[in-house]
N, C-alpha and C positions, 0 to 999 in steps of 0.2 A: 295342559291340565284339563280334563274332562268338566262339565261342570255337574253338578253334585245333584241328585234330583228333583229339591227344592226348588234349583234355580232354573231346571230343565221348564218346570211344571209353570213357573211367572213366566217365562218365556212365550210357551204356549200360551197361557191370556190373556199376555200380552198380545199376542196374535188374533185373539180370539175377540180381544174388544177394541181394535183396530188402536192400538199403542195408547190407550184412553190410561194411565196408573192408576189410578182410584180403585177402577171397577176392580182391574188386574188384579194387584194386588188382595182384595177383598177376598176374590174368585179362588189364588194358591193358598191365601192365610199365610200372605207376610205382611209384614207392617212398611208404610210409604218410607221411614229410617230405613228401616233392614234394606229397600229395595237401592233407595242411594247409598249406601254406605256401600252394598252389593256393588253399584257402578264404580266404588270409586275405589276398591279395595282389590278388584276382580278384572283386568282388560278384558279377557275373554268373554263373562258377561257383559262389559258394556257394551260390548260388538254389536253382542247378540240383541241386546235390547234396543239398542240405535235402529239395527234394520226393523225392529219389529215398531218399533215407534213411524220409520216410514210408513208405514202400511198405512194409515190413518191421512198421509200427504198424497199417496200414491187415490185411494181413494175417493177422495174430495178429488182431488185434480183430475180422473176420470168421470166425474157428476157435470165438473166444471166444464170440458171438453162435452157432455153432452147436454148441454143448454146451448152453449154455444151452439151446438148443429142445429138444435133445432130455432135458431131467433130469435135467444135469449137476450135481448140490448144491453142489460144491466152487465149479463156477465162477459158480454164480448168488450165492455167497456173496462170493465173490470181487467180482464186480461192483457188490455190495448197498455192500461196503464201502466201494471207491473211487468209486461216483456215488451210491449213496443216505445219505450222509452229514445233509442235509441233512431228512431225514425217519425219522433216528434207527438207521441200520443201520452205526454206529460201530463204534471197535475199542478196547475202552477199557483201558486193566491201573489195575491197581490196587494199593498197597503198604501196607502196615501199617506205624505205629512203629516196629519192628525195622527193615522195608525191604525182606520179603519179597515179592516179587510173586506176584501173583494172576491165572495169564494164564485162568481159568477163563470168567472170565466172558462173553468174546468170544463163546464157543462157545452160550452162552444165551440172550445177546439175539439173535444173531443167528439161532438154531436158532426161536427162540418167536414174530420176526416173518415168518419163511418159513410154520410151519405157521400164521400167523394169516390169512394169501393165503389 
């Protein structure tokens, strides 16, 4: 079953607005409720909408790698905490017997790993 013209217009708007639903719906003159109803009722629309939503993630990932390449330490730390867990780049929180939270260990572990490279 082919998408209707209104659904195609919304998919195009999702691409234009990097998968952000509210401005895409406004541009396509479709309510958010209609968007979610279409996602539930029309598998073809849902697939197309999900693909459009990935645009934002792809865009931000490309900017993250730009920052990493330029030496941005916060971006490097973020990436390692998300994708380097199996190599020991993990965010740990520890608490003592009284329940006080010690967050200082996170910075030390990640900084040591970066300094070792």
